[in-house]
N, C-alpha and C positions, 0 to 999 in steps of 0.2 A: 504494499500499499504506500502511495505517495502522499506525504502531507504538503500541500501547496505552500509557497512562501506568503501568498495572499491570506491563507488561512492562520498561519503563525503570526504574521504582522497584525491581522485583525484581532486575535486574540490578545496579543501584547498591548494594543491600544485600548482594547476593553479593561484590561487589567490596569492600566494607568488611570482610565476615568473611574474606575471602581474604587481604586485607593484614595481618591480625591473627590467623593460624591458632592461635595459641598459647593465646589466651585466649577466653572468650565475650564476647559484645556484647549488649547490650540493645536492644531495638527504639527506647528513647529515644535512646540513643547514636548509632545508625545514622540514625534521623531528623534528630536535630540536625546530625549531620556532613554529611549530604546534603541539607538543607533540604527534606525530604520530611514532608508531613503524618502525624503520628503514628498517628492511627487508621487512615488508609489503608494506611500500611506494616504495622501489625500484622495486618490482614487479609491483605495480600499475603505477609507472611512465613508466616502460617498455611498458605497454599496451597503456598508452598515446602516447608513441612514435609511435608505431605500427600503431596508428590510425592518426598519422601526427598533434596530438594536441600540442606536444613538439617535440622539435629538440635537439641533443645532440652533445657534442665535448668531446673527450678523452685529457687527460693531465693536465699540471699543470695549464693551463689558461682555463680548459673545465669545463662543466656542463651542465646545461639545461636551455633552453630558450623557450618562446611559439612558438609553431609552426606556428601560424598565429595570426593576432591581436586579443587581448581581446574581442573586440566587434564584433568579428566573430566566438567566441565559444560560444555556448549556453549549458545550463546545459543538454539539451537533447543530444548534442554531447558527453558529458562526460559520462552519463549514458549508451549510446550506445557502446562508447568505451570500458568501463570496466565491464558491465553487460551483453550487447547484447540487450536483449528485455528490454523494460520498464516495462511491467507487465506480468507475467506468472501466471498460475494456474496449480499447479502439474506437472509442465514442459512444459505446453502447452500455447500458446499465445491464447488470447481471440478470435482471428479471426478462430482458428480451432475447437473451440467448439461447440458441439450440444449435447443438452439433450433431452430426450424423455419426453412426456406427460406433466404433469403440470409444469415441470422445464424447458420446452422449451424456456421461454422468458429470463432466467436468463443469458445466454451469451450475450445477447444484454446489459444488464446492465453491464456487465463486459468490453464489448467493449467501452461502453460510457465513462466508468471510465478511460480506456487506452486513449482515444481520449482526454479527458480533461487533464490527466496527460501530454500527448505530448504537448498540446497546451501550458500549463504553463511552462513546462521545456524548450520547443523551444522559449519562449518569454523572457527568462532571460540569459543575457550574462553574462561572467566573468567580464567584464568592469563595468557592471552596479551594481554588488557585491562589488566593490572595495570603500574603504572609500574615502571621498571627497577629501583628501588631496594626494592620490596617483596618480602617473604621467601618468599612461595609459588613453587611450581615453575613455570618459564617456558614449559613446552612449548606452542608456539604452535597446533598442530592437534591434534585427537584422533588418536592413532596414531603422531604424531611422535616421533622419538627425541630 
């Protein structure tokens, strides 16, 4: 499985926002703090905004905030926001694959791998990834008390 730079950068940007929930952060500040190329991050943050994972405000008091609580954003949400599908094989999703003859069982393996990846990514929230002293909610998994 390949984790894209977009998914990595998007997650790191969300972690920056979650660690400072009381104030907006600029793309410049997040890029500098995380050592991410600014132009690439600007594009990624735009995708996160369109997915509702971040919100923004223009102006001198502006910047970006989380679009919902950190304990309500999973890594699966992030991957789907910036990459679309979790796993593809030559541009097809595992559910669409069918092979003839001796290889007919292989798509089932790809589907199991995808299901496992979805389960892992869906079980980890942005809040759970924050260091112990960050101010955001520490709920480890969606639905946990």
